[in-house]
Backbone as CSV, one residue per row, in Angstrom:
resi,resn,N_x,N_y,N_z,CA_x,CA_y,CA_z,C_x,C_y,C_z
1,MET,0.821,-1.177,0.000,0.000,0.000,0.000,0.874,1.253,0.000
2,GLU,1.947,1.234,0.773,2.827,2.408,0.820,3.416,2.710,-0.559
3,ARG,3.753,1.669,-1.299,4.288,1.881,-2.654,3.261,2.550,-3.563
4,ALA,2.005,2.156,-3.419,0.952,2.755,-4.237,0.788,4.239,-3.897
5,ILE,0.882,4.568,-2.627,0.770,5.969,-2.216,1.942,6.774,-2.756
6,ILE,3.133,6.237,-2.609,4.323,6.930,-3.116,4.232,7.113,-4.628
7,ALA,3.781,6.083,-5.323,3.637,6.180,-6.780,2.654,7.280,-7.162
8,LEU,1.540,7.361,-6.445,0.572,8.423,-6.716,1.175,9.801,-6.456
9,GLU,1.860,9.931,-5.324,2.452,11.217,-4.965,3.504,11.675,-5.971
10,ARG,4.262,10.732,-6.477,5.354,11.067,-7.397,4.959,11.048,-8.868
11,SER,3.732,10.716,-9.141,3.292,10.554,-10.528,3.334,11.856,-11.324
12,GLY,3.218,12.977,-10.631,3.146,14.255,-11.324,1.751,14.579,-11.828
13,TRP,0.796,13.707,-11.562,-0.577,13.890,-12.028,-1.431,14.643,-11.022
14,MET,-0.896,14.876,-9.817,-1.658,15.584,-8.795,-0.909,16.857,-8.408
15,ASP,-1.674,17.901,-8.123,-1.037,19.126,-7.641,-0.778,18.986,-6.131
16,GLU,-0.129,19.983,-5.546,0.247,19.925,-4.125,-0.970,19.748,-3.222
17,ARG,-2.073,20.400,-3.557,-3.291,20.286,-2.757,-3.829,18.858,-2.773
18,GLN,-3.790,18.236,-3.944,-4.271,16.853,-4.043,-3.368,15.897,-3.252
19,VAL,-2.068,16.109,-3.325,-1.144,15.260,-2.570,-1.400,15.421,-1.075
20,ALA,-1.570,16.668,-0.624,-1.855,16.920,0.789,-3.172,16.258,1.205
21,THR,-4.167,16.342,0.340,-5.461,15.723,0.625,-5.333,14.204,0.681
22,LEU,-4.538,13.628,-0.201,-4.296,12.183,-0.169,-3.677,11.781,1.164
23,ARG,-2.729,12.552,1.648,-2.077,12.246,2.930,-3.071,12.311,4.086
24,VAL,-3.938,13.326,4.088,-4.964,13.437,5.132,-5.934,12.263,5.032
25,THR,-6.328,11.944,3.814,-7.247,10.824,3.593,-6.627,9.517,4.066
26,GLN,-5.361,9.325,3.785,-4.688,8.090,4.191,-4.610,7.991,5.711
27,LYS,-4.352,9.104,6.385,-4.322,9.085,7.848,-5.699,8.714,8.384
28,SER,-6.739,9.300,7.805,-8.104,8.964,8.216,-8.403,7.500,7.947
29,TRP,-7.912,6.990,6.815,-8.137,5.585,6.490,-7.466,4.689,7.522
30,LYS,-6.253,5.038,7.947,-5.553,4.221,8.954,-6.350,4.165,10.251
31,ASP,-6.926,5.300,10.653,-7.779,5.319,11.843,-8.995,4.421,11.638
32,TYR,-9.610,4.520,10.456,-10.759,3.674,10.129,-10.370,2.188,10.175
33,ALA,-9.244,1.841,9.559,-8.824,0.441,9.480,-8.639,-0.152,10.873
34,LYS,-8.011,0.610,11.751,-7.807,0.134,13.120,-9.152,-0.052,13.819
35,SER,-10.043,0.914,13.670,-11.370,0.806,14.285,-12.149,-0.380,13.737
36,GLN,-12.059,-0.597,12.439,-12.756,-1.723,11.815,-12.220,-3.048,12.354
37,ALA,-10.918,-3.147,12.482,-10.315,-4.369,13.009,-10.701,-4.583,14.473
38,GLU,-10.740,-3.513,15.244,-11.176,-3.616,16.643,-12.632,-4.064,16.731
39,PHE,-13.460,-3.521,15.857,-14.870,-3.912,15.824,-15.014,-5.407,15.519
40,ALA,-14.289,-5.867,14.512,-14.383,-7.281,14.132,-13.901,-8.188,15.264
41,ALA,-12.850,-7.763,15.951,-12.283,-8.583,17.022,-13.112,-8.526,18.298
42,ALA,-13.948,-7.506,18.460,-14.722,-7.328,19.694,-15.623,-8.523,19.992
43,GLU,-16.069,-9.189,18.954,-16.920,-10.374,19.154,-16.196,-11.449,19.967
44,PHE,-14.867,-11.446,19.877,-14.057,-12.466,20.534,-13.239,-11.877,21.688
45,ASP,-13.668,-10.718,22.180,-12.945,-9.994,23.221,-12.616,-10.901,24.404
46,GLY,-11.362,-10.873,24.791,-10.921,-11.681,25.919,-10.526,-13.096,25.547
47,GLY,-10.823,-13.494,24.333,-10.498,-14.848,23.903,-9.233,-14.887,23.061
48,SER,-8.765,-16.076,22.828,-7.528,-16.238,22.056,-7.721,-15.928,20.572
49,MET,-8.967,-15.895,20.102,-9.251,-15.601,18.693,-9.171,-14.107,18.375
50,ALA,-9.334,-13.262,19.373,-9.403,-11.812,19.142,-8.203,-11.269,18.366
51,PRO,-6.970,-11.583,18.759,-5.837,-11.043,17.992,-5.802,-11.535,16.546
52,LEU,-6.193,-12.776,16.322,-6.218,-13.326,14.974,-7.267,-12.618,14.123
53,VAL,-8.444,-12.418,14.683,-9.512,-11.736,13.954,-9.101,-10.290,13.665
54,PHE,-8.483,-9.629,14.642,-8.006,-8.258,14.450,-7.031,-8.208,13.275
55,SER,-6.036,-9.078,13.289,-5.025,-9.099,12.221,-5.627,-9.423,10.864
56,SER,-6.521,-10.387,10.843,-7.152,-10.780,9.575,-7.981,-9.651,8.987
57,GLU,-8.731,-8.966,9.848,-9.564,-7.855,9.372,-8.685,-6.708,8.874
58,LEU,-7.618,-6.419,9.607,-6.709,-5.350,9.194,-6.072,-5.685,7.846
59,GLU,-5.701,-6.938,7.663,-5.151,-7.362,6.379,-6.176,-7.199,5.259
60,SER,-7.400,-7.589,5.531,-8.458,-7.514,4.525,-8.722,-6.080,4.080
61,VAL,-8.846,-5.164,5.038,-9.128,-3.777,4.656,-7.916,-3.131,3.996
62,THR,-6.714,-3.582,4.355,-5.506,-3.053,3.722,-5.419,-3.499,2.263
63,ILE,-5.738,-4.741,2.003,-5.762,-5.245,0.626,-6.788,-4.460,-0.199
64,SER,-7.940,-4.221,0.389,-8.981,-3.462,-0.301,-8.516,-2.041,-0.605
65,ARG,-7.912,-1.379,0.364,-7.434,-0.007,0.160,-6.335,0.041,-0.887
66,THR,-5.458,-0.932,-0.874,-4.390,-0.987,-1.874,-4.985,-1.093,-3.265
67,GLY,-6.022,-1.898,-3.412,-6.716,-2.004,-4.695,-7.314,-0.683,-5.130
68,GLU,-7.895,0.057,-4.179,-8.458,1.371,-4.494,-7.366,2.319,-4.990
69,LEU,-6.226,2.322,-4.307,-5.121,3.199,-4.702,-4.588,2.836,-6.087
70,LYS,-4.480,1.543,-6.356,-4.018,1.095,-7.680,-5.014,1.496,-8.765
71,ARG,-6.303,1.395,-8.450,-7.336,1.806,-9.403,-7.201,3.289,-9.708
72,MET,-6.994,4.104,-8.666,-6.797,5.541,-8.865,-5.596,5.801,-9.767
73,MET,-4.512,5.079,-9.517,-3.290,5.238,-10.311,-3.559,4.882,-11.770
74,ASN,-4.255,3.782,-11.995,-4.579,3.359,-13.362,-5.464,4.376,-14.071
75,GLU,-6.463,4.897,-13.359,-7.358,5.884,-13.969,-6.602,7.166,-14.313
76,MET,-5.730,7.606,-13.429,-4.923,8.798,-13.713,-3.985,8.545,-14.884
77,SER,-3.436,7.353,-14.911,-2.535,6.997,-16.009,-3.252,7.071,-17.353
78,GLU,-4.475,6.566,-17.390,-5.262,6.619,-18.619,-5.592,8.059,-19.023
79,ARG,-5.884,8.894,-18.034,-6.249,10.279,-18.307,-5.060,11.140,-18.719
80,TYR,-3.923,10.948,-18.075,-2.827,11.893,-18.223,-1.635,11.401,-19.038
81,SER,-1.571,10.123,-19.312,-0.450,9.611,-20.109,-0.689,9.921,-21.580
82,GLU,0.385,10.026,-22.275,0.296,10.366,-23.706,-0.162,9.227,-24.540
């Protein structure tokens, strides 16, 4: 995911405001991802499954976000490449 963010930032397809907004959005997403993983693990609170569920959920939302970032990169590439 970090590579996708760096690629977007360095692509030259976004102005400074868009890059700054991407960084704010990514920070908000990280907060969301942690909360989502905590929510999923809460069902197993106090049990040995909780850490596994937390990790699995965090992995799942990270994979999804990485896909979103790659999609954005592809769409920008189509729009701005020669």
